Structure formats: C-alpha cells, structure tokens
C-alpha positions in Angstrom: 30.7 -76.7 52.3 29.8 -78.9 49.6 30.7 -79.1 46.0 27.2 -77.8 44.9 27.7 -74.9 47.3 30.9 -73.7 45.9 29.7 -74.0 42.1 26.7 -71.9 43.3 29.1 -69.5 45.1 31.1 -69.1 42.0 28.1 -68.5 39.8 27.1 -65.7 42.4 24.5 -67.3 44.2 24.2 -66.8 47.9 23.8 -69.8 50.1 20.1 -68.6 51.0 19.2 -68.4 47.2 16.3 -70.3 46.3 18.4 -72.2 43.6 19.0 -75.6 44.2 20.7 -78.3 42.6 20.1 -82.3 43.2 22.7 -84.7 42.2 21.9 -88.4 42.3 24.5 -90.7 43.7 25.5 -92.0 40.3 26.3 -88.4 39.1 28.3 -87.7 42.5 30.1 -91.1 42.2 31.1 -90.4 38.5 32.4 -87.0 39.4 34.6 -88.6 42.2 35.8 -91.3 39.8 36.7 -88.8 37.1 38.6 -86.6 39.8 40.6 -89.8 41.4 41.6 -91.1 37.4 42.8 -87.4 37.0 44.4 -87.0 40.6 42.4 -84.0 41.0 40.0 -82.5 43.7 36.2 -83.0 42.7 35.5 -79.5 42.6 37.9 -78.8 39.9 36.5 -81.2 37.8 33.1 -80.1 38.6 34.0 -76.5 37.6 35.7 -77.3 34.3 32.7 -79.5 33.3 30.3 -76.6 34.1 32.6 -74.1 32.2 32.8 -76.4 29.3 29.1 -77.1 29.2 28.4 -73.4 29.5 30.9 -72.5 26.7 29.3 -74.9 24.3 26.1 -73.7 25.3 27.2 -70.2 24.1 28.4 -71.9 20.9 25.0 -73.7 20.4 23.0 -70.3 21.2 25.1 -68.6 18.6 24.6 -71.0 15.8 20.6 -71.1 16.6 20.9 -67.3 16.5 22.4 -67.4 13.1 20.2 -70.0 11.9 17.3 -67.5 12.6 18.7 -64.8 10.7 18.6 -67.1 7.6 15.6 -66.5 5.2 13.6 -69.5 4.8 15.0 -70.3 1.3 18.4 -69.9 2.9 17.3 -72.4 5.7 16.5 -75.1 3.0 19.8 -74.5 1.3 21.9 -75.0 4.4 20.1 -78.0 5.3 20.5 -80.0 2.1 24.0 -78.7 2.3 24.3 -80.3 5.4 22.4 -83.4 4.0 25.7 -83.2 1.5 23.7 -82.4 -1.4 25.6 -80.6 -4.3 24.7 -77.3 -5.6 23.1 -78.7 -8.8 21.0 -81.3 -6.4 20.1 -78.4 -4.2 19.3 -76.3 -7.5 16.9 -79.1 -9.0 15.2 -80.2 -5.6 14.3 -76.5 -5.0 13.9 -75.9 -8.8 16.2 -72.7 -8.8 19.3 -72.6 -11.1 22.6 -74.0 -9.8 24.0 -70.1 -9.6 21.1 -69.3 -7.5 21.8 -72.2 -5.3 25.6 -71.3 -5.3 24.3 -67.6 -4.3 22.5 -68.8 -1.4 25.4 -71.0 0.1 27.5 -68.2 -0.4 25.1 -65.9 1.8 24.3 -68.7 4.3 28.1 -68.9 4.9 28.5 -65.1 5.1 25.8 -65.2 7.7 27.4 -68.0 9.8 30.9 -66.3 9.3 32.0 -69.2 7.9 34.3 -70.1 4.8 33.3 -73.2 3.3 30.6 -75.9 3.0 32.8 -78.2 4.8 32.9 -76.0 8.0 29.0 -75.6 7.9 28.7 -79.2 7.9 31.0 -79.4 10.9 29.5 -76.4 12.8 25.9 -78.3 12.6 26.7 -81.7 12.6 24.7 -82.5 15.6 21.6 -80.8 14.0 19.1 -83.2 12.4 17.9 -82.5 9.2 16.5 -85.6 8.3 13.0 -83.6 8.0 14.3 -81.6 5.2 14.3 -84.4 2.9 10.6 -84.7 2.6 
C-alpha cells in the first residue's frame, strides 16, 4: 500500500474512490528526506504535515469568517490597524473622531475574540492590506 493510499484511507476514502493524488518526484523525495533526517517513517511525516496544514486551514477559515462578519467600516479600521495606523491616524484618514475609531477597534477585537491590536496584527499577519492604503 502506498503512502497516498494510506492517507486516503485515514481520510475515509475507499480504494475505489475517484479522488486521486498526484505527487511529483521532487515532493516524494522531499518527504523521504525529511523522514530520514528525523528518523521517522515517511507516512508519519506525511500525516503530520497534512494534519498541520488542515489545522492551519481551519484557523484561516475562521479568520475569514470573522472578517466577513465585520461591517465595511470595521474592515477599514481593522485593515488600517494591521497597517500600524494609530487610532488618531485612522480617525483622520476616515474623517471620524478618535473615539469612534477606538470604538470600531474595540468592536473588531470583540468580533475576532482578541484582546489587543497586537493580537489582531499577529492573527492577520499573512494578509495583504496594501490596497487599503489607496
């Protein structure tokens, strides 16, 4: 049984299932190299990598769901916050009061279930907010 067949089995796909994976030689070689370096079976490495990728995907999907729950103004404030704007700078840019900017930040943090702007920046660190500068 190949690594891919075992993975499919773990994921609940029968051998006759139409789902198929194609792995090129470079990918297979990389997996084998990692396994040898860590003195583990290749299947264990593959399972760990897939599990990690799936967990990260769930986190990413959760962040997108939170983002979509924000109002358009809260999205603007969140983007500018992630671009390291202060509440005063956000207020000036959006022509709102600093207190209103602060309220929007507080609402964004609550909706993301976070406690600080730094946590928000870390959570969305991989997102590209450069379009919000225009």
